[in-house]
C-alpha positions as CSV (number, residue, x, y, z in Angstrom):
1,M,1.0,7.0,3.8
2,R,2.4,6.1,7.3
3,W,-1.1,4.9,8.2
4,F,-1.2,2.6,5.1
5,L,2.3,1.1,5.8
6,E,1.3,0.4,9.4
7,H,-1.9,-1.4,8.4
8,I,0.1,-3.3,5.7
9,Q,2.6,-4.4,8.3
10,V,-0.1,-5.7,10.7
11,V,-1.8,-7.6,7.8
12,I,1.4,-9.3,6.8
13,A,2.3,-10.2,10.4
14,V,-1.2,-11.7,10.9
15,A,-0.8,-13.6,7.6
16,L,2.6,-15.0,8.3
17,T,1.7,-16.1,11.9
18,P,0.3,-19.6,10.9
19,L,3.5,-20.1,8.7
20,L,5.8,-19.3,11.7
21,I,3.8,-21.7,13.8
22,G,4.2,-24.4,11.2
23,V,7.9,-23.8,11.0
24,M,8.3,-24.0,14.9
25,R,6.2,-27.2,15.0
26,Q,8.3,-28.9,12.1
27,V,11.6,-28.0,13.8
28,R,10.5,-29.3,17.1
29,T,9.2,-32.5,15.6
30,R,12.5,-33.0,13.6
31,L,14.4,-32.5,16.8
32,E,12.4,-35.2,18.4
33,G,13.1,-37.5,15.5
34,R,9.5,-37.5,14.2
35,R,8.2,-36.5,10.9
36,G,5.2,-34.3,12.1
37,P,2.7,-32.3,10.2
38,G,3.8,-30.1,7.2
39,I,4.6,-26.3,7.5
40,G,1.2,-25.5,5.9
41,Q,-0.8,-27.5,8.6
42,P,-1.8,-24.3,10.6
43,W,-3.2,-22.8,7.4
44,R,-5.3,-25.9,6.7
45,D,-6.6,-25.7,10.2
46,V,-7.7,-22.1,9.8
47,R,-9.4,-22.9,6.6
48,K,-11.2,-25.8,8.2
49,L,-12.3,-23.7,11.3
50,L,-13.6,-20.9,9.0
51,A,-15.6,-23.4,7.0
52,K,-17.5,-24.7,9.9
53,E,-21.0,-23.5,10.7
54,P,-21.3,-21.8,14.0
55,L,-23.7,-23.5,16.5
56,R,-25.8,-21.7,19.1
57,A,-28.6,-23.0,21.4
58,S,-32.1,-22.0,20.4
59,G,-32.6,-20.4,23.8
60,A,-29.5,-18.4,23.9
61,S,-29.6,-14.9,25.1
62,W,-28.5,-11.8,23.2
63,V,-25.2,-11.8,25.2
64,L,-24.1,-14.9,23.5
65,W,-24.6,-13.2,20.1
66,L,-22.9,-10.0,21.1
67,A,-19.9,-11.4,22.9
68,P,-17.8,-12.5,19.9
69,A,-18.3,-9.1,18.2
70,A,-17.3,-7.3,21.5
71,L,-14.2,-9.5,21.8
72,I,-13.0,-8.8,18.3
73,T,-13.8,-5.1,18.6
74,S,-11.9,-4.7,21.9
75,S,-8.9,-6.7,20.5
76,L,-8.7,-4.5,17.4
77,V,-9.0,-1.3,19.5
78,V,-6.2,-2.5,21.9
């Protein structure tokens, strides 16, 4: 049960991070007297980036293909 709760906490923290960034940007722009982007703008940015097709050079080595997976795996392990 503890393992499950720890993972739920991590998922919630990751899901709320863009919302927190949006609130911080909104507060900063209001303090500067500007309107600024909405609170949901970071979520729209994430959605846009996930919809993009990855581009790789045709002559790229296997290291370029393996590096993103190695980065994600090492981040998750840490």
